[in-house]
C-alpha positions as CSV (number, residue, x, y, z in Angstrom):
1,M,-24.9,-19.1,-29.7
2,K,-22.6,-17.9,-32.5
3,Q,-19.3,-19.8,-32.9
4,M,-16.2,-17.7,-32.2
5,T,-13.9,-17.1,-35.2
6,F,-10.1,-16.9,-35.1
7,A,-10.3,-13.2,-35.5
8,D,-12.7,-12.9,-32.6
9,A,-10.4,-15.0,-30.4
10,E,-7.4,-12.9,-31.3
11,Y,-9.2,-9.6,-30.7
12,A,-10.7,-10.8,-27.4
13,G,-7.2,-11.0,-25.9
14,K,-6.4,-7.4,-26.7
15,C,-7.7,-4.5,-24.6
16,K,-7.9,-0.9,-25.6
17,Q,-4.9,1.1,-24.3
18,T,-6.0,4.1,-22.2
19,R,-4.5,7.6,-22.6
20,E,-2.9,7.2,-19.2
21,E,-1.2,3.9,-20.2
22,F,0.0,5.5,-23.4
23,F,1.3,8.5,-21.6
24,L,3.2,6.4,-19.0
25,M,4.7,4.2,-21.8
26,E,5.9,7.3,-23.7
27,M,7.4,8.9,-20.5
28,D,9.2,5.6,-19.6
29,Q,10.9,5.8,-23.1
30,V,11.9,9.4,-22.6
31,A,13.1,9.0,-19.0
32,P,13.3,5.4,-17.7
33,W,12.0,5.1,-14.2
34,E,15.0,2.9,-13.1
35,G,17.4,5.7,-14.1
36,L,15.4,8.4,-12.2
37,M,15.3,6.2,-9.1
38,A,19.1,5.7,-9.3
39,L,19.6,9.5,-9.0
40,T,17.9,9.6,-5.5
């Protein structure tokens, strides 16, 4: 078995961000969910 490098260990903890997650993150910056819920 190949020994894990520091770069491999760092990359292993990161997962690829999906388009849905990216969209929701951008929407939260434009219109924060807490602010919208306060209006109702």
